[in-house]
C-alpha positions as CSV (number, residue, x, y, z in Angstrom):
1,X,-20.9,2.1,6.6
2,X,-21.5,0.8,10.1
3,X,-19.8,3.8,11.7
4,X,-21.8,6.1,9.4
5,X,-25.1,4.5,10.6
6,X,-24.1,4.7,14.2
7,X,-23.1,8.4,13.8
8,X,-26.4,9.2,12.2
9,X,-28.4,7.4,14.8
10,X,-26.3,9.0,17.6
11,X,-26.8,12.5,16.1
12,X,-30.5,12.0,15.8
13,X,-30.7,10.7,19.4
14,X,-28.6,13.7,20.6
15,X,-31.0,16.2,18.8
16,X,-34.0,14.4,20.3
17,X,-32.6,14.4,23.8
18,X,-31.6,18.1,23.5
19,X,-35.0,19.1,22.3
20,X,-36.7,17.1,25.1
21,X,-34.3,17.3,28.0
22,X,-33.5,21.0,28.0
23,X,-37.1,22.2,28.1
24,X,-37.9,19.5,30.6
25,X,-35.0,20.6,32.9
26,X,-36.3,24.2,32.7
27,X,-39.8,23.1,33.5
28,X,-38.6,21.0,36.4
29,X,-36.7,23.9,37.9
30,X,-39.6,26.3,37.6
31,X,-42.0,23.6,39.0
32,X,-39.8,23.0,42.1
33,X,-39.4,26.7,42.8
34,X,-43.1,27.3,42.3
35,X,-44.0,24.3,44.4
36,X,-41.9,25.6,47.3
37,X,-43.4,29.0,47.1
38,X,-46.9,27.5,47.1
39,X,-45.9,25.6,50.3
40,X,-44.7,28.8,51.9
41,X,-47.9,30.6,50.8
42,X,-50.1,27.9,52.3
43,X,-48.1,28.1,55.6
44,X,-48.4,31.9,55.6
45,X,-52.1,31.8,55.0
46,X,-52.6,29.2,57.7
47,X,-50.7,31.5,60.1
48,X,-52.7,34.6,59.0
49,X,-56.0,32.8,59.9
50,X,-54.8,32.2,63.4
51,X,-53.8,35.9,64.1
52,X,-56.3,37.6,66.5
53,X,-56.9,41.3,66.1
54,X,-56.1,41.6,69.8
55,X,-52.4,40.6,69.3
56,X,-51.5,44.3,69.3
57,X,-52.6,44.5,72.9
58,X,-50.6,41.6,74.1
59,X,-52.9,38.7,73.3
60,X,-50.6,35.7,72.5
61,X,-50.5,34.4,68.9
62,X,-50.1,30.7,68.2
63,X,-48.7,30.3,64.7
64,X,-48.6,26.9,63.0
65,X,-45.4,25.0,62.4
66,X,-43.0,26.5,60.0
67,X,-42.2,24.7,56.7
68,X,-39.4,22.1,57.0
69,X,-36.1,24.0,57.3
70,X,-37.9,27.4,57.1
71,X,-39.3,30.2,59.3
72,X,-42.7,31.6,60.0
73,X,-43.2,34.9,61.7
74,X,-45.8,37.6,62.4
75,X,-44.9,41.3,61.9
76,X,-46.9,44.3,63.0
77,X,-47.4,47.5,61.0
78,X,-44.2,48.9,62.4
79,X,-42.2,45.9,60.9
80,X,-41.5,44.4,64.3
81,X,-41.4,40.6,64.8
82,X,-44.3,39.9,67.3
83,X,-44.4,36.1,67.0
84,X,-42.7,33.1,65.4
85,X,-39.2,33.1,63.7
86,X,-37.7,35.4,61.2
87,X,-35.6,38.6,61.0
88,X,-36.2,41.0,64.0
89,X,-37.2,43.7,61.6
90,X,-39.4,43.2,58.5
91,X,-37.7,43.4,55.1
92,X,-38.9,44.7,51.8
93,X,-41.4,41.9,51.1
94,X,-43.0,42.6,54.5
95,X,-43.3,46.3,53.7
96,X,-44.8,45.6,50.4
97,X,-47.4,43.2,51.9
98,X,-48.6,46.0,54.2
99,X,-50.1,47.4,51.0
100,X,-52.7,44.5,51.1
101,X,-51.2,42.1,48.6
102,X,-49.5,38.7,48.8
103,X,-45.8,39.1,47.9
104,X,-43.5,36.4,46.7
105,X,-39.8,37.2,46.5
106,X,-36.2,36.6,47.7
107,X,-34.5,37.9,50.8
108,X,-31.0,37.1,52.0
109,X,-30.8,33.9,50.1
110,X,-34.3,32.7,51.2
111,X,-37.5,32.3,49.3
112,X,-40.2,34.4,51.0
113,X,-43.9,34.7,50.8
114,X,-45.7,37.5,52.9
115,X,-49.4,37.5,53.5
116,X,-51.2,40.5,55.0
117,X,-53.5,40.1,58.0
118,X,-56.6,42.2,57.7
119,X,-59.3,43.3,60.1
120,X,-62.1,45.7,59.5
121,X,-60.8,46.4,56.0
122,X,-57.4,47.4,57.5
123,X,-54.0,45.6,57.5
124,X,-53.0,45.0,61.1
125,X,-50.0,42.8,60.4
126,X,-48.1,40.5,58.0
127,X,-47.3,36.8,58.2
128,X,-43.9,36.0,56.6
129,X,-42.9,32.4,55.6
130,X,-39.4,31.7,54.3
131,X,-37.1,28.8,53.4
132,X,-33.5,28.5,52.2
133,X,-33.2,28.8,48.4
134,X,-30.2,26.4,48.6
135,X,-32.5,23.5,49.6
136,X,-34.7,24.0,46.4
137,X,-31.6,24.4,44.3
138,X,-30.2,21.1,45.7
139,X,-33.5,19.4,44.8
140,X,-33.3,20.9,41.3
141,X,-29.7,19.6,40.9
142,X,-30.7,16.2,42.1
143,X,-33.6,15.9,39.6
144,X,-31.3,17.2,36.9
145,X,-28.8,14.5,37.7
146,X,-31.5,11.9,37.4
147,X,-32.6,13.4,34.1
148,X,-29.0,13.5,32.9
149,X,-28.7,9.8,33.8
150,X,-31.8,9.0,31.9
151,X,-30.5,10.9,28.9
152,X,-27.2,9.0,29.1
153,X,-29.1,5.7,29.3
154,X,-31.2,6.7,26.3
155,X,-28.1,7.6,24.3
156,X,-26.4,4.3,25.3
157,X,-29.5,2.3,24.2
158,X,-29.6,4.3,21.0
159,X,-26.0,3.5,20.3
160,X,-26.5,-0.2,21.0
161,X,-29.6,-0.3,18.8
162,X,-27.8,1.7,16.1
163,X,-24.9,-0.7,16.1
164,X,-27.2,-3.7,15.9
165,X,-29.1,-2.1,13.0
166,X,-25.8,-1.1,11.4
167,X,-24.6,-4.7,11.5
168,X,-28.0,-5.8,10.0
169,X,-27.7,-3.2,7.2
170,X,-24.0,-3.6,6.5
171,X,-23.8,-7.4,6.5
172,X,-25.8,-7.9,3.2
173,X,-24.0,-5.0,1.6
174,X,-20.6,-6.4,2.6
175,X,-21.7,-9.8,1.2
176,X,-22.8,-8.1,-2.0
177,X,-19.4,-6.3,-2.1
178,X,-17.6,-9.6,-1.7
179,X,-19.7,-11.1,-4.4
180,X,-18.9,-8.2,-6.8
181,X,-15.2,-8.6,-6.0
182,X,-15.4,-12.2,-6.9
183,X,-17.1,-11.4,-10.2
184,X,-14.4,-8.8,-10.9
185,X,-11.8,-11.5,-10.3
186,X,-13.4,-13.7,-12.9
187,X,-15.9,-15.9,-11.0
188,X,-19.0,-15.4,-13.1
189,X,-20.8,-18.2,-11.2
190,X,-21.0,-16.2,-8.0
191,X,-24.4,-15.0,-7.0
192,X,-25.5,-12.6,-4.2
193,X,-27.3,-14.3,-1.3
194,X,-30.7,-13.0,-0.1
195,X,-31.0,-11.0,3.1
196,X,-33.7,-9.7,5.4
197,X,-33.8,-6.2,3.8
198,X,-36.2,-5.9,0.8
199,X,-34.3,-3.0,-0.8
200,X,-30.9,-4.8,-0.7
201,X,-32.6,-8.0,-1.9
202,X,-34.0,-6.1,-4.9
203,X,-30.5,-4.8,-5.8
204,X,-29.1,-8.3,-5.3
205,X,-31.7,-9.9,-7.6
206,X,-31.2,-7.2,-10.3
207,X,-27.4,-7.8,-10.0
208,X,-27.8,-11.5,-10.3
209,X,-30.1,-11.2,-13.3
210,X,-27.6,-8.8,-15.0
211,X,-24.7,-11.2,-14.2
212,X,-26.7,-14.1,-15.6
213,X,-27.4,-12.2,-18.9
214,X,-23.8,-11.2,-19.1
215,X,-22.6,-14.7,-18.5
216,X,-24.9,-16.0,-21.2
217,X,-23.6,-13.3,-23.6
218,X,-20.0,-14.1,-22.9
219,X,-20.7,-17.9,-23.2
220,X,-22.3,-17.4,-26.6
221,X,-19.4,-15.2,-27.8
222,X,-16.8,-17.7,-26.5
223,X,-18.7,-20.6,-28.0
224,X,-18.9,-18.8,-31.3
225,X,-15.2,-18.0,-31.3
226,X,-14.3,-21.6,-30.3
227,X,-16.7,-23.1,-32.9
228,X,-15.5,-20.7,-35.6
229,X,-11.8,-21.4,-34.8
230,X,-12.5,-25.2,-34.6
231,X,-14.3,-25.2,-38.0
232,X,-11.5,-23.2,-39.6
233,X,-8.8,-25.5,-38.4
234,X,-10.0,-28.5,-40.4
235,X,-10.1,-26.8,-43.8
236,X,-6.9,-24.9,-43.1
237,X,-5.1,-28.1,-42.2
238,X,-6.5,-29.8,-45.3
239,X,-5.4,-26.8,-47.4
240,X,-1.9,-26.9,-45.9
241,X,-1.6,-30.7,-46.6
242,X,-2.7,-30.1,-50.1
243,X,-0.3,-27.3,-50.7
244,X,2.6,-29.4,-49.2
245,X,1.6,-32.3,-51.4
246,X,1.6,-30.0,-54.4
247,X,5.0,-28.7,-53.6
248,X,6.3,-32.3,-53.2
249,X,4.9,-33.5,-56.5
250,X,4.8,-30.5,-58.8
251,X,8.1,-29.9,-60.6
252,X,6.9,-26.9,-62.5
253,X,9.3,-24.1,-61.5
254,X,6.6,-21.5,-62.3
255,X,4.1,-22.9,-59.8
256,X,6.4,-23.7,-56.9
257,X,6.9,-20.0,-55.7
258,X,3.1,-19.5,-55.9
259,X,2.4,-22.7,-53.9
260,X,5.1,-21.8,-51.4
261,X,3.6,-18.3,-50.8
262,X,0.1,-19.8,-50.5
263,X,1.5,-22.3,-47.9
264,X,3.1,-19.5,-45.9
265,X,-0.1,-17.5,-46.1
266,X,-2.1,-20.5,-44.9
267,X,0.3,-21.0,-42.0
268,X,0.0,-17.3,-40.9
269,X,-3.8,-17.7,-41.1
270,X,-3.6,-20.7,-38.9
271,X,-1.5,-18.7,-36.3
272,X,-4.1,-15.9,-36.5
273,X,-6.9,-18.3,-35.7
274,X,-4.9,-19.7,-32.8
275,X,-4.2,-16.2,-31.4
276,X,-7.9,-15.2,-31.7
277,X,-8.9,-18.3,-29.9
278,X,-6.3,-17.6,-27.1
279,X,-7.7,-14.1,-26.7
280,X,-11.3,-15.5,-26.4
281,X,-10.2,-17.7,-23.5
282,X,-8.9,-15.0,-21.2
283,X,-8.3,-11.3,-21.0
284,X,-5.4,-11.7,-18.7
285,X,-1.8,-11.7,-19.6
286,X,-1.0,-15.2,-20.9
287,X,1.7,-17.0,-22.8
288,X,1.3,-17.1,-26.6
289,X,0.6,-20.4,-28.2
290,X,3.5,-20.0,-30.7
291,X,7.2,-19.8,-30.0
292,X,9.5,-16.8,-29.8
293,X,11.5,-15.3,-32.6
294,X,14.5,-13.0,-32.8
295,X,13.6,-9.4,-33.5
296,X,15.7,-9.1,-36.6
297,X,14.3,-12.2,-38.1
298,X,10.8,-10.9,-37.3
299,X,11.5,-7.7,-39.1
300,X,13.0,-9.5,-42.1
301,X,9.9,-11.7,-42.4
302,X,7.6,-8.7,-42.0
303,X,9.4,-6.8,-44.8
304,X,9.3,-9.8,-47.1
305,X,5.6,-10.3,-46.5
306,X,4.6,-6.6,-46.9
307,X,7.1,-5.3,-49.3
308,X,5.2,-6.4,-52.4
309,X,1.9,-5.1,-51.1
310,X,3.2,-1.6,-50.7
311,X,5.2,-1.8,-53.9
312,X,2.0,-2.6,-55.7
313,X,0.6,0.7,-54.4
314,X,3.7,2.6,-55.4
315,X,4.9,3.1,-51.8
316,X,8.0,2.1,-49.9
317,X,8.4,0.0,-46.7
318,X,11.5,0.4,-44.5
319,X,12.3,-1.8,-41.5
320,X,15.1,-1.1,-39.1
321,X,16.2,-2.6,-35.7
322,X,18.2,0.4,-34.7
323,X,19.8,-0.3,-31.3
324,X,17.8,-3.5,-30.5
325,X,20.1,-6.4,-29.5
326,X,20.5,-9.0,-32.2
327,X,19.6,-11.9,-29.9
328,X,16.6,-10.5,-28.1
329,X,13.4,-12.5,-28.7
330,X,9.7,-11.7,-28.7
331,X,6.5,-13.8,-29.1
332,X,6.4,-14.3,-32.9
333,X,2.8,-14.7,-33.8
334,X,1.1,-12.1,-31.7
335,X,3.7,-9.4,-32.4
336,X,3.6,-10.3,-36.1
337,X,-0.2,-10.0,-36.0
338,X,-0.1,-6.5,-34.3
339,X,2.5,-5.3,-36.9
340,X,0.4,-6.7,-39.7
341,X,-2.7,-4.8,-38.4
342,X,-0.7,-1.6,-38.1
343,X,0.9,-2.0,-41.6
344,X,-2.5,-2.7,-43.1
345,X,-3.9,0.4,-41.3
346,X,-1.0,2.5,-42.7
347,X,-1.7,1.1,-46.2
348,X,-5.4,1.9,-46.1
349,X,-5.4,5.2,-44.2
350,X,-1.8,6.5,-44.5
351,X,0.3,7.7,-47.3
352,X,3.9,7.9,-48.4
353,X,6.8,5.8,-47.0
354,X,6.0,3.4,-44.1
355,X,8.7,2.8,-41.6
356,X,8.9,0.0,-38.9
357,X,11.6,0.7,-36.3
358,X,12.5,-1.1,-33.1
359,X,14.0,0.7,-30.1
360,X,15.6,-0.8,-27.0
361,X,14.1,0.5,-23.7
362,X,16.1,-1.9,-21.4
363,X,13.4,-4.3,-20.3
364,X,11.0,-3.3,-23.1
365,X,11.1,-3.2,-26.9
366,X,9.3,-0.4,-28.7
367,X,8.0,-1.1,-32.2
368,X,7.2,2.1,-34.0
369,X,5.1,2.0,-37.2
370,X,4.8,5.3,-38.9
371,X,3.8,6.8,-42.3
372,X,3.7,10.3,-43.8
373,X,0.0,10.8,-43.2
374,X,-2.0,12.2,-40.3
375,X,-4.5,10.7,-37.9
376,X,-8.0,12.3,-38.3
377,X,-10.7,12.3,-35.6
378,X,-10.3,11.7,-31.9
379,X,-7.2,9.8,-31.0
380,X,-8.8,8.5,-27.8
381,X,-11.4,6.6,-29.9
382,X,-9.1,5.0,-32.4
383,X,-8.9,1.8,-30.4
384,X,-12.7,1.6,-29.8
385,X,-14.2,-1.5,-31.4
386,X,-16.4,-0.5,-34.3
387,X,-14.8,2.9,-34.7
388,X,-13.1,3.8,-37.9
389,X,-11.5,7.2,-38.8
390,X,-13.1,7.4,-42.3
391,X,-12.4,5.3,-45.3
392,X,-12.9,1.6,-45.6
393,X,-12.7,-0.7,-42.6
394,X,-14.7,-2.3,-39.8
395,X,-13.1,-0.7,-36.8
396,X,-11.9,-4.0,-35.5
397,X,-8.2,-4.1,-36.5
398,X,-6.8,-1.6,-34.0
399,X,-9.0,-2.9,-31.2
400,X,-7.8,-6.4,-31.9
401,X,-4.2,-5.2,-32.0
402,X,-4.6,-3.5,-28.6
403,X,-6.0,-6.7,-27.1
404,X,-3.1,-8.7,-28.5
405,X,-0.7,-6.2,-27.0
406,X,-2.4,-6.4,-23.6
407,X,-2.3,-10.2,-23.7
408,X,1.5,-9.9,-23.9
409,X,1.7,-7.6,-21.0
410,X,2.5,-4.7,-23.3
411,X,0.7,-1.6,-24.6
412,X,-0.3,-0.2,-28.0
413,X,-0.8,3.6,-28.3
414,X,-0.8,6.5,-30.8
415,X,2.4,8.4,-30.1
416,X,2.1,11.0,-32.9
417,X,-0.8,12.3,-34.9
418,X,1.4,13.9,-37.6
419,X,3.2,12.0,-38.9
420,X,0.9,9.1,-37.8
421,X,3.0,6.9,-35.5
422,X,1.8,3.9,-33.5
423,X,4.0,2.4,-30.9
424,X,3.8,-1.2,-29.6
425,X,5.6,-1.8,-26.2
426,X,6.6,-5.4,-25.6
427,X,8.2,-6.4,-22.3
428,X,11.3,-8.5,-22.6
429,X,12.8,-10.8,-20.0
430,X,16.3,-9.6,-19.2
431,X,17.6,-13.2,-19.1
432,X,16.4,-13.7,-22.6
433,X,17.6,-10.3,-23.8
434,X,21.1,-11.0,-22.5
435,X,21.4,-14.7,-23.1
436,X,21.8,-16.8,-26.3
437,X,19.1,-17.1,-28.9
438,X,16.5,-19.7,-28.0
439,X,14.8,-21.9,-30.5
């Protein structure tokens, strides 16, 4: 910005100097030449006054002093030099002056002025005054040099003032840019400092007010998430303890599978609450709160959890690891949550057989969840929070799944509209992929 301000100021100064200096230079040149001709004319007139009508009979003529560096001479009607200095024979300007008019002109590199001498309404001679044109030209060049120096000084001052003003303008904007960069990096407590420029201060105040409102909104959302998660933990913990106690005391074989399934569901709900709370703390890639699990075990647990749900709808669920290594591990809870959201989305919006497949992409695992249906609407809006492609739903599931994938350093995307296929990419540490299974 500073260079742009300096360039604009310099351009404006150049235009102003050009509009002023060029006409001024032309006026100075014309004025110096006109002034020199006026000087010659005054000298010629002074000489014409001193010419006596009897000079033709030999009466001596006393002409005044010639202009500095010039000549002053008297010519008769035959163009002969009778007194003073000048060409021996009169030139064109002398001949023209014999017509009774004052003539200004050039002759052999000189500026000339010829004045007729009249007596009894007749021209009896011509006084010619001349000076070298080079002398006037040198004066013009000298004045132009002074003018050029003044223009250069004006441009220098303009550049210095422009640079100072550029610093004054750019400093608060650079400070505001640093402040915005700090906010982008997560410092919501940063505030733009006031400056001496009212317009920039207005932008800074508006930005600070917007940031304050945004901070309050984020604080309320985080507080709500933290409070809701905290309030859910206590009843969930109590429910888990009650279910564990029931399993330990109840010997009824018919109730034990129901209690065990309820306990597993409660544990998954507890993990879901922890993952939601982790997402509310930071949008950056972070380590999940739960441990890691082998891919084949994760698929087995997913199939056990969702097989009955799809079977109740008369549909099939197939899970296959394909070429994924048996010992590779992934974060259990967040990947399980994403797969659960995708499977529920396939159950509600899809049709036919649902397939979960895992592909090995060297340092990344690809989890493909597909069904025999098709995705309607705009694929780009599927992951917008609040958007649902028809049918029941709140439009939160896919947005939450995308956020969970990003928190793992991965990505969730729609890779095929027909058949509908969602792909979750999960980065895998090579040491973990090639080493022993960790617990």
